[in-house]
Structure formats: C-alpha cells, structure tokens
C-alpha positions in Angstrom: 109.4 86.6 71.9 111.5 83.7 70.6 113.9 84.0 73.6 111.0 83.7 76.0 109.7 80.5 74.3 113.3 79.1 74.2 113.6 79.7 78.0 110.3 78.0 78.7 111.3 75.1 76.5 114.6 74.7 78.3 112.9 74.8 81.6 110.6 72.0 80.6 113.5 69.8 79.5 115.9 70.5 82.4 113.6 70.9 85.5 111.5 68.3 87.1 107.8 68.5 86.3 105.7 70.9 88.4 103.3 68.9 90.6 99.6 69.0 89.8 97.7 71.5 91.8 100.6 73.8 92.5 99.7 77.3 93.5 101.2 80.7 92.6 100.6 84.2 93.7 101.6 87.6 92.3 101.1 90.4 94.8 101.7 94.0 93.6 101.6 97.0 96.0 102.0 100.5 94.7 101.9 103.4 97.1 104.8 105.9 96.5 102.8 108.1 94.1 103.5 111.7 93.3 101.6 114.2 95.6 99.6 115.2 92.4 98.3 111.7 92.2 97.8 111.0 95.9 100.2 109.1 98.1 98.9 105.9 99.8 99.7 104.4 103.2 98.9 100.7 103.0 99.5 98.9 99.7 102.9 97.6 100.8 101.5 96.5 104.1 98.6 94.9 102.2 100.9 92.7 100.0 103.0 91.6 103.0 99.9 90.8 105.0 98.5 88.7 102.2 101.9 86.9 101.6 102.0 85.8 105.2 98.3 84.6 105.0 98.9 82.7 101.8 102.0 81.0 103.3 99.9 80.1 106.3 97.2 78.7 103.9 99.8 76.4 102.3 101.3 78.4 99.4 105.0 77.8 99.0 107.1 80.8 99.7 109.1 80.6 96.4 105.7 80.6 94.6 104.7 84.0 96.0 106.1 87.0 94.1 105.9 90.4 95.8 106.4 93.5 93.7 106.3 97.0 95.2 106.2 100.5 93.8 106.3 99.3 90.2 106.3 101.3 87.0 104.5 100.1 83.9 107.4 98.0 82.8 107.7 96.4 86.2 104.0 95.5 86.3 104.0 93.9 82.9 107.3 92.0 83.5 106.0 90.6 86.8 102.8 89.6 85.1 104.7 87.8 82.3 106.8 85.8 84.9 103.6 84.9 86.8 101.7 83.8 83.6 104.7 81.7 82.4 104.8 79.8 85.8 101.0 79.2 85.7 101.3 77.9 82.1 104.1 75.5 83.1 102.1 74.2 86.1 99.3 72.8 84.0 95.6 72.6 84.2 95.3 71.9 87.9 97.2 75.0 89.0 95.7 77.8 91.1 96.7 81.4 90.5 96.2 84.4 92.9 96.8 87.8 91.3 96.4 90.7 93.7 96.9 94.4 93.1 96.8 97.1 95.8 97.3 100.7 94.7 95.7 103.4 92.6 93.4 102.4 89.8 91.1 104.4 87.5 88.5 103.9 84.9 88.5 105.5 81.4 85.0 106.5 80.6 85.1 106.7 76.9 85.8 102.9 76.5 84.8 101.8 80.1 88.2 100.2 80.7 89.9 99.9 84.1 93.6 100.7 84.6 96.3 99.9 87.2 98.3 103.1 87.8 102.1 102.8 88.0 103.9 104.8 90.7 105.8 107.0 88.2 102.9 108.8 86.5 103.2 112.5 87.4 99.5 113.1 87.4 96.2 111.6 86.2 95.5 113.4 83.0 94.6 112.4 79.5 98.1 111.2 78.8 98.3 109.0 81.8 96.3 106.2 80.3 99.1 105.5 77.8 101.6 105.0 80.7 99.2 102.8 82.7 98.3 99.1 82.5 94.8 98.1 81.4 93.3 95.5 83.7 91.6 93.7 80.7 95.1 93.2 79.2 96.2 91.3 82.3 93.0 89.3 82.4 93.3 88.4 78.7 96.9 87.3 79.0 96.3 85.1 82.0 93.2 83.6 80.4 95.0 82.8 77.2 98.3 81.6 78.7 96.8 79.4 81.5 93.3 78.6 80.4 93.1 75.4 82.5 94.1 77.0 85.8 91.7 78.2 88.5 92.5 81.9 88.8 91.7 84.7 91.2 92.2 88.3 89.9 91.8 90.8 92.8 91.8 94.6 92.3 92.1 96.4 95.6 92.2 99.9 94.0 90.0 102.9 93.2 91.2 104.5 96.4 89.4 107.5 97.7 92.7 109.5 98.0 93.2 109.5 94.2 93.4 113.1 92.8 91.5 112.7 89.5 90.8 115.8 87.5 89.6 113.5 84.7 85.9 113.2 85.1 84.6 109.8 86.1 88.0 108.2 86.7 87.4 107.3 90.3 85.6 104.0 90.8 85.9 101.0 88.5 83.7 99.8 85.6 82.1 96.4 86.0 83.7 93.6 84.0 82.2 90.5 82.4 82.7 87.1 83.9 85.5 84.9 82.5 85.3 81.1 82.6 87.9 79.8 85.0 88.4 83.1 86.9 87.0 84.9 89.9 87.5 88.6 89.4 87.1 90.6 92.6 87.1 94.4 93.3 87.4 95.8 96.8 84.4 98.0 96.3 81.2 98.4 94.2 81.3 99.8 90.6 81.7 103.6 90.6 82.6 103.7 94.3 86.0 104.2 96.0 87.9 102.0 98.5 89.4 103.1 101.8 93.1 103.3 102.4 92.6 103.6 106.2 94.1 101.4 108.8 97.5 100.7 110.3 99.2 97.6 109.0 96.8 97.0 106.2 93.7 98.4 104.5 90.2 97.1 105.4 89.9 94.8 102.3 93.4 93.2 102.6 93.0 92.7 106.3 89.6 90.9 105.8 91.0 88.9 102.9 94.1 87.8 104.9 91.9 86.7 107.8 89.6 84.6 105.6 92.2 83.0 103.3 93.7 81.0 106.2 90.3 79.5 107.4 90.3 75.7 106.8 87.4 74.0 105.1 86.1 77.1 103.5 85.5 77.4 99.7 86.0 80.5 97.7 82.3 81.4 97.6 82.0 81.5 101.4 85.4 83.2 101.7 84.5 86.2 99.5 81.1 86.5 101.1 82.8 86.7 104.5 85.3 89.2 103.2 82.4 91.4 102.0 80.7 91.2 105.4 84.0 92.1 107.2 84.8 95.1 105.0 81.3 96.5 105.3 81.3 96.1 109.1 84.7 97.8 109.3 84.0 100.7 107.0 80.1 101.1 107.1 80.1 102.1 103.4 82.5 99.9 101.3 80.9 96.8 99.7 83.3 94.5 97.7 82.2 93.1 94.4 82.9 89.9 92.5 82.3 88.1 89.2 82.6 84.4 89.6 83.5 82.3 86.6 84.9 79.3 88.4 83.0 76.1 87.7 84.1 74.3 90.8 84.5 75.3 94.5 88.1 76.2 95.3 89.6 75.7 98.8 92.5 78.1 99.1 93.6 76.9 102.5 95.1 73.5 102.7 94.8 73.5 106.5 92.6 70.9 108.0 89.7 72.0 110.3 90.8 71.8 114.0 89.3 69.0 116.1 87.0 70.5 118.7 89.2 69.2 121.5 92.2 71.0 120.1 90.3 74.2 119.6 89.1 74.1 123.2 92.6 73.8 124.5 93.7 76.7 122.4 91.3 78.9 124.3 92.9 78.2 127.6 96.5 77.2 126.8 98.4 74.0 127.3 98.8 71.0 125.0 96.1 68.8 123.5 95.3 65.4 125.0 97.0 63.6 122.0 100.3 65.4 122.7 100.0 68.3 120.1 102.7 70.7 121.2 101.6 73.9 119.3 97.9 74.7 119.9 98.4 78.4 119.2 99.7 78.2 115.6 97.8 80.4 113.1 97.3 84.0 111.9 96.9 86.6 114.6 95.8 90.2 114.0 95.7 93.2 116.4 97.3 96.4 117.6 100.7 97.4 119.1 100.9 100.7 121.0 103.9 102.6 122.2 102.6 104.8 125.0 103.0 108.5 125.5 106.2 110.0 126.9 107.3 113.6 127.6 108.9 113.8 124.1 106.8 111.4 122.1 103.0 111.0 121.6 101.2 107.7 121.9 101.6 105.7 118.7 99.5 102.7 117.7 99.3 100.6 114.6 97.6 97.4 113.4 99.9 94.4 112.7 99.6 90.7 111.8 101.6 87.8 113.3 102.2 84.4 112.0 102.7 81.7 114.6 104.2 78.4 113.6 105.4 75.7 115.9 104.9 78.1 118.7 107.2 80.7 117.2 105.7 84.2 116.6 106.9 86.5 113.9 105.5 89.8 112.5 106.8 93.0 111.0 105.6 96.4 109.6 107.3 98.8 107.2 110.2 98.3 104.8 113.2 96.5 106.2 116.2 98.8 106.9 114.1 102.0 106.6 112.8 104.3 109.3 109.4 103.1 110.5 110.3 99.4 110.2 109.7 97.2 113.2 110.1 93.4 113.5 108.9 91.1 116.2 110.1 87.6 117.2 108.8 85.6 120.1 107.7 82.3 121.6 104.4 81.0 122.9 104.8 78.2 125.4 102.4 75.4 125.6 101.0 76.9 128.9 100.2 80.1 127.0 102.9 82.3 128.4 104.4 84.7 125.7 107.8 86.4 125.4 108.5 88.7 122.5 111.6 90.7 121.4 111.4 93.5 118.9 113.8 95.6 116.9 113.0 98.8 115.0 114.2 102.0 113.3 112.7 105.2 114.6 110.9 107.7 112.4 110.2 110.1 115.3 111.7 113.5 114.5 114.2 113.7 117.4 115.4 110.0 117.0 114.9 109.7 113.2 116.9 106.7 111.8 118.1 105.4 115.1 117.7 101.7 116.0 115.8 100.6 119.1 114.8 97.3 120.7 112.4 96.0 123.4 110.9 93.1 125.3 107.3 92.2 125.8 105.9 89.5 128.1 102.3 88.3 128.5 100.0 85.3 128.0 97.2 83.9 125.8 93.6 83.7 127.0 90.6 82.8 124.9 92.3 83.3 121.6 93.8 86.7 122.6 97.4 87.6 123.4 98.1 90.5 125.7 101.7 91.5 126.3 103.4 94.5 127.7 107.0 95.8 128.3 109.3 98.5 127.3 111.0 99.7 124.1 114.0 101.9 123.7 114.9 101.3 127.3 112.2 103.4 128.8 109.0 103.7 126.8 106.1 101.5 127.8 104.4 99.4 125.1 101.4 97.1 124.9 100.4 94.5 122.3 96.9 93.0 122.0 96.2 90.5 119.1 93.5 88.0 118.4 93.6 84.7 116.4 91.8 84.5 113.1 
C-alpha cells in the first residue's frame, strides 16, 4: 500500500499535470471460460469494437486500457491502475468502465459478480474466486469522487451454465452520485452473446458513442432501443446518478451541406477532403467454394482522413483478419486484407485479398477475391 502511494506521489512531482476533463476507459473482455462454465464468442470483439468507437469519439489511445481473458488478480490490478489514473486526473475527469463476459448474482446477499476466466465451474466456491461488482463501484467512487463515471456491465449471458439457483441475471443496484451504472439487460434476465464481430449491446453502444451532440441520457435510450430491435427480448437497464449531462463524443455535428455530400461522394464546397470519415458497421462474406462453405461475420471499420481500417479476432492467431483501405473523395474504395485461416484444410495458413467498390448513400459495397480464388463481398454502413 505504501509503495502505491509513493508511486502516485512521484508521478505528481515528475510528470506534467493531467489536463482538466481528461477521459479514461478500462475495457475488460472475458470469453475463454471452461466448458463447464460456458465459452463465449464475443467479449474480445466487444472491447475492441468499443475501443475504436471511443477513439473516434475523442478518447486518447493511451488512455484506453484493454484487458482480455483476465483472472481475478488481473481484473483487480487493472481496476487499481484505472482508479489511480482517474484520481490523478482530478474532478473534471470522465471514466468509462466496461466489462463484457460472464457475470452472476449471489442470491443470499443479492450481490453481482464478475467471473474470471479461470474458475472451473460456477459452484458455491466460485464466489470467493470472483470479483464483486460493488467492490469495484465502491473503489471508483471513493478514489475518484469528483469524476463523472460510467460503469457498464455487459454480462449475465444466456450461455452461462449455472447449477447455483438464481445465479443467472443480475440484481438491481442503488444509484450512486456521480455515476451512471448500466446493465445490458433487465434485472433477473440474461443477455445475448449472438452476433459476428460484437454482441448486440456492444454493437449498439459503439454506434451511439460516436454520435456528436448527444448527451448520455439520449445515448443510453438509443442503445436500449437498438438492442431491443435487434434481439426482440433484451432490454438494457440503467441507474443514473450523474448530476449533469455528459457528452462522450467530442465530435462536432456535421454541417448539413457536408452530410449531403457524404451521401453522394466528393468533397464539400469549403474544400473538406474527407467527407467519409467516421465509424462504419456491416458484414463481410467469403462466398462458398467446392471445399469451403460461405462464411459471413459482422465487422466495424474506422475511417480517418479517408483511410479505412478494421479487424476481427486476435492478432497472429487463426481466425484473425485485418483490413486496410482508402476511400477517395469521389467515393471509390480500394481495400486490401490479410488473414490467418481457421478452416480445417488450411488451418493456420496466411492469405490475402483485394476488394474494390464505392460509397453510395452512406453505404460501402465492395467485392473481390481472397486467397487468390475465393470471391468475397463487403457491405457496411456509416453510423
């Protein structure tokens, strides 16, 4: 404990002051659970999707900490680092804590828990190896009481194998001043892990975070509507203890003239060269061949200064694919991609490809080949 305070004190003396209003994010994605707990498909996609959206909204990349497949020690250590940075930033800081993975509720004391990836099963002993959500809330509230904080719990997944009665679904929590606490579904209900490239809640949240001129109340209402529309059953839940409206996106609303140009391509009349910048979401499909079935997945792209980037999966591992491209001012698109196959007969082999297309009415359509022969198509829309 003394060492931690010494480090903080040294940082205060040696580093330049953190600017007022600085923003920090901690994004935790846990998915590699034991089969007895229930393996998940999207938490790592979720945190990377949100990281790109937060950067697009104006969060500085060094201020976004991504932690994946963490055990109890890893969750607590990451939370300590995040809390220390918020405390140093002062009263005008904004914090964004997001957890995607398995969570469970202990009925006897109505507490919610984040489940580390190394628990072997969800039994009575698992609670002692997990992290209580109220412990995290209490720590952040005490250590950075003046910051505006978002605590987002995208858990309680329907895939959880819970022999402990009542563990699925979260217990409602009380409002805390200076915090918005959000859950991806209603109390006692479960959240979907469906979707390629991100779950329904993370996908909706990423799309809304980047919208300029939108305060947090409108943002979370729009997320709720998006998630219910996508799932037909899941209804996100929030407790708002923030005493002022927070605008997470620093982006300025686009002039009507620029927005109109973006629909049809070209540059704006005032010479703006990159009318297509923003967050784009959609689907990539590798079409069927004699040896391989059709494969489609959802993916997000960040476009900055006309340069398009996007990826899915863990870098260097089978299933990873990365896209880089350019959108010209006239709307024409060229994209190169590189990936590592996880198809059985080509497992672990690298491949590449080229796609070409154009933008039209806030949609990009491109097609080409991958691996030298397989046809592929990409369709994405701007959010």
